C-alpha positions in Angstrom: 56.2 67.8 105.1 54.7 66.1 102.0 57.6 64.5 99.6 57.2 66.1 96.1 59.0 64.6 93.5 60.3 67.3 91.0 60.3 66.6 87.0 64.0 65.7 85.9 64.0 69.1 83.9 65.8 71.9 85.6 66.6 75.5 84.3 69.5 77.3 85.5 71.6 80.6 85.0 73.3 81.0 82.0 76.0 83.6 81.5 75.9 82.8 77.7 72.6 84.2 77.3 73.3 87.8 76.3 71.8 90.9 74.7 73.1 94.3 73.4 71.9 97.0 75.8 72.6 100.9 75.5 75.9 101.8 77.2 75.1 105.3 79.1 77.7 108.0 79.5 77.3 111.5 81.0 75.7 113.5 78.4 77.1 117.1 79.9 80.4 117.6 81.3 81.5 120.0 84.0 83.8 123.1 83.8 83.0 123.9 80.4 85.0 121.1 79.0 83.5 118.8 76.1 81.6 116.1 77.5 83.1 112.3 76.9 80.0 111.9 74.7 81.1 114.9 72.5 84.6 113.7 72.7 84.1 110.0 71.4 81.4 111.3 68.4 83.8 113.9 67.4 86.8 111.5 67.2 84.9 109.0 65.1 83.7 111.9 62.8 87.1 112.9 62.4 88.5 109.1 61.2 89.3 108.3 57.6 86.7 105.8 56.1 89.3 103.5 55.9 89.8 103.6 59.7 86.1 103.6 60.3 85.8 100.5 58.4 88.9 98.7 59.9 87.2 99.4 63.5 83.8 98.4 62.5 85.1 95.3 61.3 86.7 94.8 64.5 83.5 94.9 66.4 81.3 93.2 64.1 84.0 90.1 63.9 83.8 89.6 67.9 79.8 90.2 68.2 78.0 90.0 65.0 77.4 86.5 65.6 76.4 86.4 69.3 73.2 89.4 68.5 70.5 89.6 66.6 70.9 92.2 63.8 73.7 93.5 65.4 74.0 96.7 62.5 70.6 97.4 63.1 71.0 97.9 66.7 74.0 100.3 66.0 72.3 102.2 63.7 69.1 102.6 66.3 71.8 103.7 68.7 73.6 106.3 66.4 70.1 108.0 65.8 69.4 108.1 69.5 72.8 109.9 70.1 72.7 112.3 67.2 69.2 113.4 68.6 70.7 113.8 72.2 73.7 115.7 70.8 71.7 117.6 68.2 74.0 116.8 65.5 73.7 118.5 62.0 72.4 117.0 59.0 76.1 116.3 57.7 76.1 113.3 55.4 77.6 110.3 57.4 78.3 107.0 56.1 76.3 103.9 57.5 79.6 102.6 58.7 80.6 105.5 60.5 77.2 105.6 62.1 77.2 102.3 63.2 80.8 102.7 64.8 79.4 105.6 66.8 76.3 103.5 67.9 78.7 100.7 68.7 80.8 103.0 71.2 77.1 103.5 73.2 76.5 99.9 73.2 77.5 97.2 75.4 76.8 93.2 75.8 74.6 92.6 78.7 74.5 89.0 80.5 71.1 89.2 81.8 70.8 85.5 83.1 74.6 85.7 84.7 74.0 85.3 88.4 70.6 83.6 89.3 67.6 82.4 87.4 64.6 82.2 89.7 61.1 83.1 90.9 59.1 81.7 88.2 55.2 82.1 87.4 52.9 80.3 84.5 49.9 80.8 83.0 47.9 79.3 80.0 49.4 80.5 76.4 47.4 82.6 74.4 47.4 80.2 71.4 46.1 76.7 72.4 45.6 76.0 69.0 46.7 72.5 67.9 46.8 71.3 71.5 45.2 67.6 72.2 42.5 67.2 75.0 44.1 67.2 78.4 47.3 69.2 77.0 48.1 72.8 77.7 50.6 75.3 75.8 51.9 77.7 78.8 53.8 80.8 79.2 56.8 80.7 82.0 57.9 83.9 83.4 61.5 83.9 85.0 63.4 86.5 87.1 66.6 86.5 85.6 69.7 88.5 87.5 72.6 89.9 85.7 75.7 91.9 85.8 74.9 94.4 88.9 72.3 92.6 90.5 69.9 93.8 87.8 66.5 92.0 87.8 65.0 91.5 84.2 61.8 89.4 83.0 62.4 86.4 80.9 60.1 84.1 79.4 59.7 80.1 78.2 57.2 78.7 76.2 56.0 75.1 76.5 53.7 72.4 76.7 52.3 70.1 79.3 51.0 67.1 77.9 48.0 65.1 78.6 50.6 62.4 80.1 52.1 64.9 82.0 55.1 65.4 80.3 56.7 69.1 80.2 57.9 70.2 76.9 59.7 73.5 76.8 60.4 75.1 73.6 64.1 75.5 72.7 65.6 78.9 73.6 66.5 80.7 70.2 70.1 81.4 69.8 69.8 85.2 70.1 68.0 87.0 72.6 66.4 90.6 72.0 65.1 93.3 74.6 61.8 94.3 74.4 61.6 98.1 73.1 60.0 101.2 74.0 60.0 102.3 70.4 61.3 105.8 70.8 62.4 108.3 73.7 65.1 108.3 75.9 64.7 105.6 78.7 66.3 108.3 81.1 63.2 110.5 80.6 60.3 107.9 80.6 57.9 107.2 83.2 55.0 105.0 83.7 52.6 104.2 82.2 54.8 103.0 79.2 54.2 100.5 76.2 57.0 97.9 75.1 57.1 95.9 72.3 58.7 92.4 71.5 60.7 92.4 68.1 58.5 91.3 65.5 61.1 88.6 64.5 61.5 87.4 67.9 60.1 84.4 69.7 58.4 84.8 73.4 61.1 82.4 74.7 64.0 84.8 73.1 62.4 88.2 74.5 63.8 90.2 77.6 61.8 92.8 79.3 64.8 95.1 81.2 63.9 98.0 83.3 62.9 101.0 81.3 61.5 103.7 84.0 63.6 105.4 86.5 61.7 103.7 88.8 62.7 100.6 87.8 66.4 101.3 87.2 67.6 98.4 89.5 65.2 95.8 88.7 61.9 94.2 87.6 61.6 91.7 90.1 59.2 88.7 90.9 56.6 88.7 88.3 53.2 87.2 89.4 51.5 86.3 86.2 47.7 85.5 85.8 45.2 84.8 83.2 42.5 87.5 83.9 39.0 87.3 82.8 37.0 90.5 82.6 33.4 90.9 83.0 32.8 90.8 79.3 34.5 87.4 78.8 37.6 88.7 77.4 40.8 87.3 78.6 43.9 89.8 79.4 47.1 88.5 81.0 48.0 90.8 83.9 51.1 90.5 86.4 52.0 92.3 89.5 56.0 92.9 90.0 58.2 95.0 92.1 60.0 98.2 90.7 63.3 98.9 92.4 65.7 102.1 91.7 68.1 101.0 94.3 66.3 103.0 96.9 62.8 102.5 96.9 60.3 99.6 95.8 56.9 100.3 94.3 54.4 97.5 93.0 53.8 97.9 89.0 51.5 96.0 86.9 52.1 94.3 83.5 49.3 93.9 80.9 49.0 92.3 77.6 46.7 90.3 75.3 49.4 88.7 73.0 52.4 88.7 74.7 53.6 91.0 71.8 53.0 94.4 73.3 53.2 94.9 76.9 51.9 97.9 79.1 53.9 98.5 82.1 51.8 100.7 84.7 52.6 101.8 88.3 50.1 101.1 90.8 48.7 103.7 93.2 47.5 103.5 96.8 48.9 102.8 100.1 49.2 99.0 99.1 51.3 99.8 96.1 54.3 100.9 98.5 54.9 97.2 99.2 56.0 94.2 97.3 54.7 90.5 96.7 50.9 91.5 95.5 48.8 88.8 93.9 45.5 89.1 91.8 42.7 87.1 91.8 41.9 85.9 88.4 38.6 87.4 88.3 36.2 89.7 90.2 34.9 88.5 93.0 31.3 89.9 94.2 32.0 92.6 91.6 35.4 93.8 92.7 39.1 93.3 92.0 40.9 91.5 94.8 44.5 91.1 95.6 46.5 89.2 98.3 49.3 91.2 99.6 51.7 91.8 102.5 51.4 95.3 104.0 53.6 95.2 107.2 56.2 92.8 106.0 54.7 89.8 108.2 50.9 89.1 107.7 48.9 88.4 104.5 46.1 90.8 103.5 43.0 90.8 101.4 42.9 93.8 99.5 40.0 95.0 97.6 39.3 97.9 95.0 37.4 98.9 91.8 40.1 99.9 89.8 42.8 97.2 88.4 45.6 99.9 89.5 44.5 101.4 92.6 45.0 99.8 95.9 44.4 101.0 99.2 44.6 99.2 102.7 43.3 96.0 102.9 42.1 93.4 105.7 44.6 91.0 107.4 43.5 87.4 106.9 46.8 85.5 108.0 49.1 85.8 110.6 52.3 83.4 111.1 51.1 80.2 113.0 53.4 77.3 112.5 57.2 77.3 113.4 58.0 76.6 109.3 56.4 80.3 108.8 56.9 82.1 112.0 59.3 85.0 110.8 57.0 86.0 108.1 54.2 84.5 105.3 53.7 85.9 102.0 51.7 84.9 98.9 53.2 82.5 96.1 51.0 83.9 93.3 47.8 84.5 92.2 44.9 82.3 94.1 43.8 79.2 92.0 40.0 78.6 91.8 39.2 75.0 92.7 36.0 73.4 93.5 36.5 73.9 97.4 37.4 77.4 96.9 40.4 79.4 96.2 43.8 77.5 96.5 46.2 80.0 97.8 50.0 79.0 97.7 52.0 80.8 100.6 55.9 81.0 101.3 57.0 80.8 104.8 59.8 81.9 106.5 61.7 80.0 109.4 64.8 79.6 111.6 67.9 80.4 109.8 65.7 82.3 107.0 64.8 79.2 105.3 61.9 79.5 102.9 59.2 76.7 102.3 56.0 76.7 100.5 52.4 76.2 102.0 48.9 76.1 101.1 45.7 77.9 102.4 41.9 77.4 101.2 40.0 80.7 101.3 36.0 80.6 100.8 35.0 81.1 97.2 32.5 83.7 97.8 34.2 85.5 100.8 37.8 85.3 100.4 38.7 86.9 103.4 37.6 83.7 105.3 40.0 81.0 105.7 38.9 77.5 105.5 42.1 75.7 106.1 45.8 75.7 106.2 48.9 73.6 105.8 50.3 72.9 109.1 53.4 71.8 107.7 55.2 73.2 104.2 54.2 71.1 101.1 57.7 72.1 99.8 61.0 72.7 101.6 64.5 72.6 100.0 65.7 68.9 100.1 69.6 68.6 101.1 70.6 68.3 97.3 68.9 71.4 96.5 70.1 73.8 99.7 73.0 75.4 98.0 72.9 78.6 95.6 72.9 82.0 95.4 70.6 82.6 98.1 70.6 79.0 100.1 67.8 77.2 101.6 64.9 78.9 99.5 62.3 77.4 97.7 59.7 80.1 96.0 57.4 80.4 93.3 55.2 83.3 91.9 52.3 81.3 90.6 51.0 77.9 89.7 48.2 76.8 87.4 45.5 74.1 87.7 45.7 71.3 84.8 42.9 68.7 85.6 43.3 67.3 89.1 46.5 68.7 89.6 48.4 71.9 90.3 51.4 72.5 87.9 54.0 74.5 90.0 57.3 76.0 88.6 59.4 77.0 91.7 62.8 78.8 92.1 65.5 76.8 94.0 68.3 78.7 96.2 67.6 81.9 93.6 69.7 79.6 91.4 67.9 77.1 89.5 63.9 76.3 88.4 62.4 73.4 88.9 58.8 71.9 88.1 56.2 69.8 89.9 52.8 68.6 89.7 50.7 68.0 93.1 47.4 66.4 93.0 44.8 68.8 94.6 43.4 66.1 96.8 46.6 65.5 98.5 47.2 69.2 99.0 43.9 69.7 100.7 44.5 66.6 102.9 47.8 68.1 104.3 45.3 71.4 105.6 43.7 71.7 109.0 40.8 73.4 109.1 40.5 76.9 110.6 
């Protein structure tokens, strides 16, 4: 196994990162009794104005300094409740509206349990960047209460000297918003929007539709170049509702609005699909695992409909004997398509390897690594899920591959790997 030196920077789970989220109660009650929602709203409506101000002040003292535009969030939540309960147009003070809204919100620590499985793409804005440097966007899988997975982001710069400089996280995090509609009723595709005053590093994408209720898992971002020369940032991820999974696609041109689009076709029933950064021979292509064990090349004439693929890789070496999968979008280099893979070996140890595919015919495997290029070191074994290193995507910067990777589902590390050294680890197929 090649010794890879990680950069000193490390990102970890942080329970202090919180957002205000809707607190859902049952709207209808059984047996003819008023619902809990009606009871709460009716109680607040009968309070004196002095009592309303007292209770609202208590809430604001505890939470206003911890969140972005807390009063506006409460007013938005009140409007949703008023619509659901068909409240009449009576004159209700702003303070009373805010208090009602507060009863139907809660504080959620979105990265309290784990931070893992990153991917990276060039930032849409490269202005002011010196030659040899690159501004980047990192995606991160954050896991909070109830094991709910969300998508978080960090912006940064890789300098021409090989340093990684991440923009600081803002003091407040905000959730991307679907701008209208009850989340319980939304189905995909759905477009969500970053708050206009929020940075990307302070934005979190939560589950929106019924298919996503238990999480958005393992976003694999790629900068995709369309035939007309335009660039769109695309990312496949796994939507999980607690019972079923399905693959979906995030689409954005600016990281301000995001379309979350379910994929169709038999391949979409599986997780871990990775899109090539351009068409190959006039067709869209994905790398996926359709049987839980092997890797397949999947081709399509549509970005959103994917059928059966052609098996191109099976577990071969001891470190990947249980199963193999991709570690993000293939990377185009002079020699072909460089595909990072993950393999599962004895004791469910996850390691990262690499494969070289033919540039004109990606179904042809030219070479693959006999040993992992990265496994968990002794000091990196412990965590939420031990003995795991995993990435959802890397990028080429000059003669190096820049790879962010998760460690034990608990933290994120970063490394540069010379392409020539990675190719030297491979054995021709």
